[in-house]
Every structure is written in C-alpha cells, then in structure tokens.
C-alpha positions as CSV (number, residue, x, y, z in Angstrom):
1,M,-7.7,-19.3,15.0
2,S,-3.8,-17.6,15.2
3,R,-2.3,-21.2,13.7
4,A,-4.6,-20.9,10.9
5,I,-3.9,-17.6,10.3
6,T,-0.5,-18.3,10.1
7,A,-0.7,-21.3,7.9
8,V,-2.7,-19.1,5.2
9,F,0.0,-15.7,5.3
10,D,3.0,-18.7,4.7
11,D,0.7,-20.2,1.9
12,F,1.1,-16.9,0.6
13,K,4.4,-16.1,1.5
14,R,5.1,-19.4,-0.9
15,R,3.6,-18.3,-3.5
16,V,4.4,-14.4,-3.6
17,Q,8.0,-15.6,-3.5
18,G,8.2,-17.0,-6.9
19,S,7.4,-13.5,-8.3
20,F,10.2,-11.9,-6.0
21,D,12.5,-15.2,-6.9
22,E,11.6,-13.6,-11.0
23,L,12.3,-10.3,-10.3
24,N,15.7,-11.0,-8.0
25,A,17.2,-12.8,-11.0
26,L,16.2,-10.0,-13.6
27,V,18.0,-7.3,-11.4
28,E,21.0,-10.1,-11.0
29,S,21.3,-10.8,-14.4
30,H,21.4,-7.5,-15.7
31,K,23.7,-5.7,-12.9
32,L,20.2,-3.2,-12.6
33,V,20.1,-0.9,-9.9
34,L,17.4,-1.2,-7.5
35,T,16.4,0.5,-3.9
36,G,15.1,-1.5,-0.6
37,N,11.6,-3.0,-1.6
38,L,8.8,-5.0,0.3
39,G,10.3,-8.5,-0.4
40,R,13.6,-7.6,1.5
41,N,11.5,-6.8,4.7
42,P,9.1,-9.7,6.1
43,R,8.0,-7.4,8.6
44,Q,6.5,-4.7,6.3
45,M,4.5,-7.7,4.1
46,A,3.2,-9.6,7.0
47,S,1.7,-6.2,8.2
48,Y,0.5,-5.4,4.5
49,F,-0.7,-8.8,4.3
50,W,-3.0,-8.3,7.3
51,L,-4.2,-4.8,6.0
52,T,-5.2,-5.4,2.8
53,S,-6.3,-8.7,3.3
54,H,-8.8,-7.2,5.6
55,S,-9.9,-4.2,3.4
56,I,-11.1,-6.6,0.6
57,S,-12.8,-9.0,2.5
58,G,-15.9,-7.2,2.2
59,M,-15.7,-6.4,-1.3
60,D,-17.5,-8.3,-4.2
61,S,-15.5,-11.5,-4.8
62,T,-16.4,-10.8,-8.4
63,A,-15.3,-7.1,-8.6
64,T,-12.3,-5.4,-10.2
65,I,-10.0,-4.5,-7.3
66,D,-8.0,-1.2,-8.3
67,V,-4.6,-0.9,-6.4
68,C,-3.1,3.0,-6.9
69,E,0.9,3.2,-5.8
70,T,3.5,5.9,-6.3
71,G,6.9,4.3,-6.4
72,F,6.6,1.1,-8.3
73,N,10.7,0.5,-8.3
74,S,11.7,-3.0,-8.9
75,G,8.1,-4.6,-8.7
76,H,8.0,-6.4,-5.8
77,S,5.4,-4.5,-4.1
78,A,3.1,-4.7,-7.7
79,A,3.8,-8.8,-7.1
80,F,2.5,-8.7,-3.9
81,F,-0.8,-6.9,-4.6
82,L,-1.2,-9.2,-7.7
83,E,-0.4,-12.4,-5.9
84,L,-2.9,-11.5,-3.3
85,D,-6.1,-11.6,-5.4
86,P,-6.9,-12.5,-8.7
87,N,-9.1,-9.8,-9.3
88,I,-6.7,-7.2,-8.3
89,R,-5.3,-5.1,-10.9
90,Y,-2.2,-2.7,-10.7
91,H,-1.7,0.7,-11.4
92,G,1.6,2.1,-10.6
93,W,3.7,5.8,-10.7
94,D,7.6,5.8,-10.9
95,L,10.0,8.2,-12.5
96,G,11.8,4.8,-13.8
97,E,15.3,6.3,-12.7
98,Y,16.1,3.1,-11.6
99,T,17.7,0.2,-14.1
100,A,15.4,-2.4,-12.6
101,A,12.0,-0.5,-12.8
102,K,11.1,-1.0,-17.1
103,P,12.3,-4.3,-17.0
104,A,10.4,-5.2,-13.9
105,A,7.1,-3.7,-15.3
106,A,7.7,-6.0,-18.5
107,L,8.0,-9.0,-16.6
108,L,5.1,-8.7,-14.6
109,Q,3.0,-7.3,-17.6
110,K,4.1,-11.0,-18.9
111,K,3.4,-12.9,-15.9
112,Y,0.2,-11.7,-15.0
113,G,-1.3,-9.9,-18.0
114,D,-1.2,-6.4,-19.3
115,K,-5.2,-5.9,-18.3
116,R,-3.8,-6.5,-14.8
117,V,-0.8,-4.3,-14.8
118,N,-0.2,-1.0,-15.6
119,V,2.9,1.4,-14.8
120,V,3.0,5.1,-15.8
121,W,6.8,6.5,-16.2
122,G,7.5,10.0,-15.2
123,D,7.2,12.5,-12.2
124,A,3.8,11.6,-10.3
125,K,3.1,15.0,-9.2
126,K,2.2,15.6,-13.1
127,T,1.1,11.7,-14.4
128,V,-0.8,10.8,-11.6
129,P,-3.5,13.5,-12.1
130,A,-3.2,13.3,-15.8
131,H,-3.4,9.8,-15.9
132,L,-6.8,9.4,-13.4
133,Q,-8.2,12.2,-15.1
134,A,-8.0,10.5,-18.9
135,T,-8.3,7.4,-17.7
136,Q,-11.0,7.7,-15.1
137,T,-9.2,5.3,-12.6
138,K,-10.8,5.1,-9.4
139,C,-9.1,3.4,-6.5
140,D,-9.9,0.9,-4.1
141,I,-6.5,0.7,-1.9
142,V,-4.1,3.2,-2.3
143,S,0.2,2.4,-1.6
144,V,2.0,6.0,-1.4
145,D,5.8,5.1,-1.8
146,G,7.3,7.2,-4.4
147,E,9.0,10.6,-4.0
148,H,10.3,10.5,-0.2
149,T,9.7,14.3,0.2
150,Y,6.9,16.4,2.0
151,E,5.8,17.5,-1.6
152,G,5.5,14.2,-3.4
153,A,3.9,12.6,-0.6
154,L,1.2,15.3,-0.3
155,S,0.6,15.7,-3.5
156,D,-0.1,11.8,-4.2
157,L,-2.3,11.6,-1.2
158,Q,-4.3,14.5,-2.2
159,H,-4.5,13.3,-5.9
160,F,-5.8,9.8,-4.9
161,A,-8.3,11.3,-2.4
162,R,-10.4,12.5,-5.7
163,A,-10.2,9.1,-7.5
164,L,-11.9,6.4,-5.1
165,K,-14.5,4.0,-5.6
166,N,-15.6,4.4,-1.9
167,S,-14.3,6.8,0.0
168,T,-15.2,5.5,3.1
169,T,-13.2,1.9,3.1
170,A,-10.7,3.0,1.1
171,L,-7.6,2.0,2.4
172,V,-4.3,4.2,2.9
173,L,-0.8,3.0,3.1
174,V,2.1,5.1,3.8
175,D,5.4,4.1,3.9
176,D,8.5,5.2,5.4
177,C,6.4,7.4,7.5
178,C,8.7,8.1,10.1
179,D,10.7,10.4,7.9
180,P,9.5,13.9,8.9
181,G,8.3,15.2,5.6
182,I,6.0,12.5,4.5
183,L,4.7,12.0,7.8
184,K,4.0,16.0,7.9
185,A,2.3,15.4,4.7
186,F,0.3,12.5,6.5
187,K,-0.9,14.5,9.2
188,Q,-1.7,17.6,6.9
189,V,-3.9,15.5,5.0
190,T,-5.2,13.7,8.0
191,F,-5.9,17.0,10.5
192,K,-5.8,20.1,8.6
193,D,-7.5,19.1,4.4
194,R,-9.6,16.2,6.7
195,L,-9.2,13.7,3.8
196,I,-8.0,10.9,5.9
197,Q,-9.0,9.2,9.0
198,W,-5.9,8.2,10.9
199,H,-5.9,4.7,12.2
200,S,-2.2,4.1,13.3
201,K,1.1,4.6,12.8
202,V,2.7,1.6,12.7
203,Q,6.4,0.9,13.6
204,F,6.6,-2.8,14.2
205,A,3.3,-4.1,13.4
206,P,-0.5,-3.8,14.6
207,E,-1.0,-4.0,17.6
208,D,-3.3,-7.2,18.2
209,M,-1.6,-8.7,15.0
210,P,-0.4,-12.3,16.8
211,R,3.4,-12.3,17.0
212,D,4.0,-15.7,15.2
213,L,2.5,-13.7,12.3
214,V,5.2,-11.1,12.6
215,P,9.0,-12.1,11.7
216,V,11.5,-10.9,13.9
217,S,13.9,-9.1,11.6
218,R,13.8,-5.8,10.5
219,S,11.2,-2.9,11.8
220,I,8.7,-1.2,9.9
221,C,7.5,2.2,9.7
222,H,4.4,3.5,7.9
223,C,1.1,5.1,8.2
224,I,-2.5,3.3,7.7
225,G,-5.4,5.0,7.2
226,R,-8.8,4.7,5.1
227,Y,-10.1,8.3,3.0
228,L,-13.4,10.0,4.4
229,S,-16.4,10.5,2.4
230,P,-17.1,13.9,1.5
231,D,-19.7,14.2,4.0
232,D,-17.8,12.7,6.8
233,T,-17.2,15.7,9.1
234,S,-15.9,13.6,11.7
235,R,-12.3,15.0,12.9
236,V,-9.8,12.8,14.6
237,H,-7.4,13.8,17.7
238,D,-3.8,14.5,16.5
239,P,-2.0,12.0,18.2
240,D,1.7,12.8,19.6
241,A,3.5,11.2,16.3
242,K,6.7,9.9,18.6
243,H,4.7,8.0,20.6
244,A,1.2,7.1,19.5
245,T,0.4,4.1,17.9
246,V,-3.4,4.8,17.6
247,A,-5.3,7.6,17.5
248,P,-8.7,7.9,19.0
249,T,-11.4,7.6,16.6
250,P,-15.2,8.8,16.6
251,T,-16.2,6.1,14.7
252,P,-16.5,2.6,15.2
253,Q,-13.8,0.4,14.9
254,P,-14.0,-2.2,12.0
255,K,-14.0,-6.3,13.0
256,K,-11.5,-7.7,14.3
257,W,-8.3,-8.2,12.0
258,W,-8.9,-12.2,11.7
259,Q,-12.2,-12.1,11.4
260,W,-11.9,-11.7,7.4
261,L,-10.9,-15.6,7.6
262,S,-13.8,-16.8,9.2
C-alpha cells in the first residue's frame, strides 16, 4: 500500500513540476521578485497532497471543487491545486506587491483557463469579503497564506467561515502556523469563536503518513482543521501549541488517510 501511494504522489509531482518549471522560468527571465513557495518545500507539498486528496475523495466526481486561498504570491500553490484535480477552480487573493504575482496569474490563466483561475488583487481584509459577497463564491477547501499577522489571518479565517459549501467537511490549511500571530488567530477561531475543529499542528508531517512519502529535506509548520457546521456545538480541548501534534476530538475521526486510494 505504501509503495502504491508513493507512486501516485510521484506521478503527481512529475505533472505539477511542469507548471513549477514554467513559473520559475518566468521569474528568472523577468528578474522578478518572489518569496518562498510550495514548490520549494517538498515536505509541505507532500503533506498538502495527502490532506487535499483525502478531503476531495468523498466529493462528487463531476462537481466543481472551489479552493479559496489568500497569498497567491508566484502561483506555485495555485498550480498545485489546479493540477491535483481537473474539477478544481482556484480563487486567490493577493496584494500583488511582488513583481512575480500578476505575470504568474496570467500564465496560469492561459495554461488552465480563465474559468478555473481567478485572482483578486488588493488587501485581503477588504477584498475577500467584498468578492465573496459580490460573486457568492462558496469554498470547499480554504488555504490561508496571505498577510502574516494575527489580524490578517484572523480576518481570512472568519470571512471564509461565512462562505462554505459544506461546513462539515471544508478543509482548512493555515501556513506558517509556528508564527505566534498566525497561531493565535487559528486558536481564537478554534477555541473562542468555535468556527474550526482543530485536527493538528503539523511541524514535520502527519503522524500516520508513510516515511517514504515524505522527503527528508526541510520542515513544515501549518495548522489543519475543518470548519464546523452552524449546529455543531462540540468543543475541542485546547492542546499545548508547543508540544501537542493532535488534539483530542469528540467527533469520530475520518478514515485512515490512505483509504481514498482504495
């Protein structure tokens, strides 16, 4: 089973690497400025592959899957999601302050089509609620990797909570969760606002992920959860953020991560 899963991930990596190469060539040819990205962190990509694949495995195979992400940057995470499943439609928000951002968005729109790629420019604290309300966009997967402040992360998490197709299964990924401000925002919506069910704060890789699926270079640090439905009154015990990897949860755990392949 482990070898089969590794083969699936290796095939995906070969496919998505083509988009990464195009984005990297764009950056290099224009001497554009960018920050770190998913393409530079193989551990994070392996973890995101596991998490998102498991999340969408139970969805209708013909339905559109809407991914909402703050922090488009140079488009590597967008390419990751778009390559993962042909039914994924990507909605991104970004300040556009890095010179690679807008040319990268144009490249991905040409490659995957305007209907699958939409990026909104400006301060996400204002553009996320405005765009969600204007378009009535509803999200299946949420990725928060935009403004790396408590205020920015909190705003993203709270606004996305009001724009979900299915709040009982909507996956929440929050990058750089070792940052004190970002972790504070995630814990607030989890334990105070009760919008999110905390699953884990991952510092390397999910606990039951096979070692041969996870590259040995570089660590990752992100929070994982799911949005709660409005009538879900369950409350999760607040784990010690410095040490706990998986918080106790009163709800049944999902199937083992590899069962989406069977």
